[in-house]
Phi, psi and omega in degrees: 000154181293134178277359180278347181277145177206150182296147172291317178219146171241128180257131174232165178152167183288168174303140178087359180283347178087032184300321181286311180300310181291322180298317178296317181294320177298317180298317178297318182294322182273351180072035181233177180277163175238133179232131177256117182301326180294326176295320178297321179296316180295322177297317180293318183282334183076020178199170182289159179297316175304323178291324176298317178300313185290314188274327186246339180095159182296319180303320179294320178297315183296323178296315178296320179300314180300317181295314183294318181293320178302318178291317183296328181290347179238005184226000178237159174233184182079212182262128180242122178257130179259156176294158186301328184263004184301325184288353179293337181276122178303325180297322180289318178299320178294320181294335181281349179299134180091351177265157175273106187247126178253121176266116174267117184257156177213142178282171183301310184298312180292323179297316178296317180296317184287321181283330181064010182053044181297146177290350175288351177248093189306324184280354181255006176267155180145189185291319183228077184298330179296316178294324178297317179295320179298315179295323178299313179299315183298324182283326190261333183306316178299328181285322174300317181291331178296321185266345189281142168259342178220139176234130180230126177276123182264357184299130178056032177239152175278161175305319180298319179295320179294316179301314180298320179296319179294313180300320178295318183294328181263005176077024181255359181272135176291148183304328184262013180289147179184206178306136179077026183273011175095003177276105184247165176260149174288147175304132180090349181282335187225159176287152171286145180234165180282192182297144178193185177296154182304332182263014184271084179284159181296156173294157175310136195288164173284167187299337182288347181231014182279356182068218187294340181298333181287344182265003179295148184282003183071000000 
């Protein structure tokens, strides 16, 4: 593949930050493609990420993750979303230098609610998943901030609000953009909500509707 290609944006952040939902919406808004690094890993492995964890172990998964991301950073364009733990690798953090990296952050309460501590996230299963998530945030937030050129807090925000915040931060939002600016959700990406103001988009979704983001290995 050509080494001249590079992502328009790279999304990083903890589980439940909405990297897939927001990434797809950003790609549509910018008129570019969307790539999920975890999908690339599954294609390379020929099996799901939870199966890689169970059958091959976390070290094997992390090695494969590093290889796939290194290739994706020089062979894909558009919006690229990385798995929550990708930044743990020093090689990946170094490879992200020079890229426009958006860190989508989420607080403990919203992160726990959104992930639901699904068994599809191997590192969030256990006796006390809430404590595990808290420790995960404490360990990784400094690393997300190390690689990020933009940081957006997604807590208690709708996907549309997050997309608008990212576009504004990277200088891609039109001056008159606001409610009704054409940032829509894909069918199935968000929960249905009750009556509200016309610009009242749903909150970032629960794990049952997050699409591939719920399958990230954390």
